[in-house]
N, C-alpha and C positions, 0 to 999 in steps of 0.2 A: 294627626296627629303621629299617631305608629305609624301610617301608610309612609310619612313623609323621613321618617328615621332608616326603614327600611329602606328607600330609594338611595341615601346618601350612602347607606352603608355597602350598598352595591356599587356606585359610582364612583367610591373612594378603592372597594377592590378591585374593580375593571382599569383605573387608573392604574393602581400598581401592578397589574399583570403585563401591562403594554409597554411602562419601563423596565428597561432589566440595565442596572448597572454594567457598565466597563464593557458594553456591545456597539457603543456609539462609536463611528468612526473608526471599528474596526477593520483592519487590512486583510482581506482575502488572501489564503494561501496561495500559493502558485503550484505549477504540477513536476513533479519528482523528474528530474532529469535522465533519463533510464541509458541501457543498453546492456543488449543481452549477447549470450553465445553459447552455441556446443561445447564442451568440455570431455573429450576422454568421449567412450562407449553409452556412457549413462548418465552423465552432468549434464548444469546449465550452470553458469556464471553468471550472474546479472553483478553491475556497476548503477547503483544508489546513490545520487545527489542530490541533497537538501536545497534550493536555492531560497529557502527561506530564512529570517532572522528568530524563527520560532519555532514549535513545533517537529514533527517527526514525518518520515517519508518513508516508505516501504513498496515493496515489489508482491504483487501476485502472479499466480500460475492458476490456470485452468487446468484441471483432471479432470478427463471422462465428462465435462460438461458441469463441474463443480468446482467454485472459483478456490483457491486456497494460499493464506500467506505464503508467499516461498520458504521461508525457514519455516513455518508452522509457530508461529507464536515466538521463536527465540528471539529477544532485545536485541541481540547481535546482529540481523539484519536488519535494524534499520535505524538510518541517517539521521540526526538531530542536526540542529540549525546548522546551515554554512559548510555539511562535514561530506563525506563520500564512504560507503561502503561495501564490500565486494563478497558477499555470501556466495555459497554454491550449494542447488541442489543436487543430491546423489540418488541414484536407487533406479532412475527413470528408465522406463521403457523405450523402445526405436518407435520417433514417431514427430509427429509436430505438435507441436505445444504453443499456443496462447498465451503472452506475457503482458502485463501493465503494471501501473503500482500506482500509489496514492500519498498526498501530503494531507495533514490536519494534525489538531492538536494530539490525538492518538488514535488507536487503530476501531476504535469503537464511537468516537466522538462526532459528531453532525460536523456539517459545511467540510468533510472532506472533498477532496479536488483530485480528479483521476484523471493520470497520464496517457499517451497515447498507445495503441495495442501493438506489440511486437509477436514476429512470427519467429519460430525456431527449432530449428531440424534437428534432434538427436539421431545420428547415425545408428545401423545394426554393428554390433562389435563384427571384428575382422576377423579372419581364420588366422592365426599365427603360421607364420611361415618360417623356414630357417633348416638349417640342416640337423637332423637328428640322428648323424653318428659316421664315420668314413667307411 
C-alpha cells in the first residue's frame, strides 16, 4: 500500500512540472530592427526598434572577443514595445566592431531572440588642420 502512495505522489509532481500556466500558445519574440553607424572618431550610434507587443530589445557590442550590452546596463538603451531608441557608445578605439541585438522579456530571461550581426568601422581621429596665425 505504501508503494502505491509514493507512485501516485510522483505522478502528480511530474504532471505539475509539465504544465506551466501562461506559456501555452505564447508568441515568440521577433528580433530587433537594428542599424549602426560610426559617429565621430570614437563613437557608434545604434538605432534599436522593438517590433514586438511586449518585452524589450537592446543592442550588444563585441569588445576584444567579449560581448557586452551596448549601453552597459543603462535602461535608456532598451526599446520597449513598439518603440525606438538611439543610444551612443563613446570612448571606442579605432577599429572594426561586431554588433547585434536581442529581444526578450528581460536582459536575463530565457527565450531571447538574436538579431543579425553588423560590422562598423570606427575611424582613427583625423589630425586637425587649419591656420595657426598670419
